[in-house]
C-alpha positions in Angstrom: 37.5 -3.5 66.5 41.1 -3.1 65.6 42.6 -2.8 62.2 43.9 -6.4 62.4 40.4 -7.7 63.1 38.9 -5.7 60.1 41.6 -7.0 57.8 41.1 -10.6 58.9 37.4 -10.3 58.4 37.8 -8.9 54.9 40.3 -11.7 54.0 37.8 -14.3 55.2 34.9 -12.8 53.2 36.9 -12.5 50.0 38.2 -16.1 50.4 34.7 -17.3 50.9 33.4 -15.5 47.9 36.3 -16.8 45.7 35.5 -20.3 46.8 32.0 -19.9 45.3 33.3 -19.1 41.8 33.4 -22.2 39.6 34.7 -22.7 36.0 31.1 -22.7 34.8 30.6 -19.1 36.0 33.5 -17.9 33.9 32.8 -16.6 30.4 34.8 -18.1 27.5 37.1 -15.7 25.7 35.9 -14.0 22.6 37.3 -15.6 19.4 39.5 -13.3 17.4 37.4 -13.8 14.2 34.5 -11.7 15.6 36.7 -8.6 15.9 37.8 -9.0 12.3 34.1 -9.2 11.1 33.2 -6.1 13.0 35.9 -4.2 11.1 34.9 -5.4 7.6 31.3 -4.1 7.9 32.3 -0.4 8.3 34.9 -0.9 5.6 32.3 -2.3 3.2 29.9 0.5 4.2 32.6 3.1 3.4 33.2 1.4 0.0 29.5 1.5 -0.9 29.2 5.1 0.2 32.2 6.1 -1.8 31.0 4.3 -4.9 27.6 5.9 -4.6 29.1 9.4 -4.2 31.3 8.9 -7.2 28.2 7.8 -9.3 26.3 10.9 -8.2 29.2 13.2 -9.2 29.5 11.4 -12.6 25.8 11.8 -13.2 26.0 15.5 -12.3 29.0 16.0 -14.6 27.6 14.2 -17.7 25.5 17.3 -18.9 28.5 19.5 -18.4 30.9 17.3 -20.4 28.5 16.7 -23.3 29.1 19.1 -26.2 26.3 21.5 -26.9 24.2 20.7 -30.0 24.2 23.1 -32.9 21.8 25.9 -32.2 18.6 25.5 -34.2 17.5 28.3 -36.4 13.8 29.4 -36.2 11.6 28.1 -39.0 11.2 30.6 -41.9 7.6 31.5 -42.8 6.2 29.8 -45.9 6.7 31.6 -49.2 3.2 30.9 -50.5 0.0 30.3 -48.6 -3.0 28.8 -50.4 -6.3 30.0 -49.0 -9.6 28.5 -50.1 -12.7 30.5 -49.3 -16.0 29.0 -50.2 -19.3 30.9 -50.0 -22.3 28.7 -49.3 -22.7 26.7 -52.4 -26.0 25.2 -53.4 -26.4 22.7 -56.2 -29.5 23.1 -58.2 -31.4 20.1 -59.5 -30.5 20.7 -63.1 -26.8 21.6 -62.3 -23.9 19.2 -62.1 -21.4 20.0 -59.4 -18.0 21.0 -60.7 -14.7 19.5 -59.5 -13.8 22.8 -57.8 -16.8 24.6 -56.5 -14.7 27.3 -54.8 -12.3 29.8 -56.3 -8.8 29.4 -55.1 -6.7 32.4 -54.2 -3.0 32.4 -53.6 -1.3 34.7 -51.1 2.3 35.5 -51.3 3.8 37.6 -48.5 6.3 39.3 -50.9 3.6 40.7 -53.2 1.8 43.9 -52.1 -1.9 43.6 -52.0 -2.0 39.9 -51.3 -2.4 38.4 -54.7 
């Protein structure tokens, strides 16, 4: 087989195959709007990600930007404490219970001895 025979056979095979291709076998071109839609989704995704990142930064900075409340002083102890100590009290049949069956003692922390 010579080079001319090989070339002729290749031309005949390619021509036969090209004759089998019809317009129905060809794919229609891609409309240009599909390419634009593909670009908008990543743009929208970037916008959403940027907005959420800014919201997270804002939420993190709110405690830092808020002024500190005035420090609260601890509560002072009460000046007077009233203590009621009642021993077991029994009312006899002929006695009438009084309004205050127990003695009341008052304790003031500033007085020595407790009252």
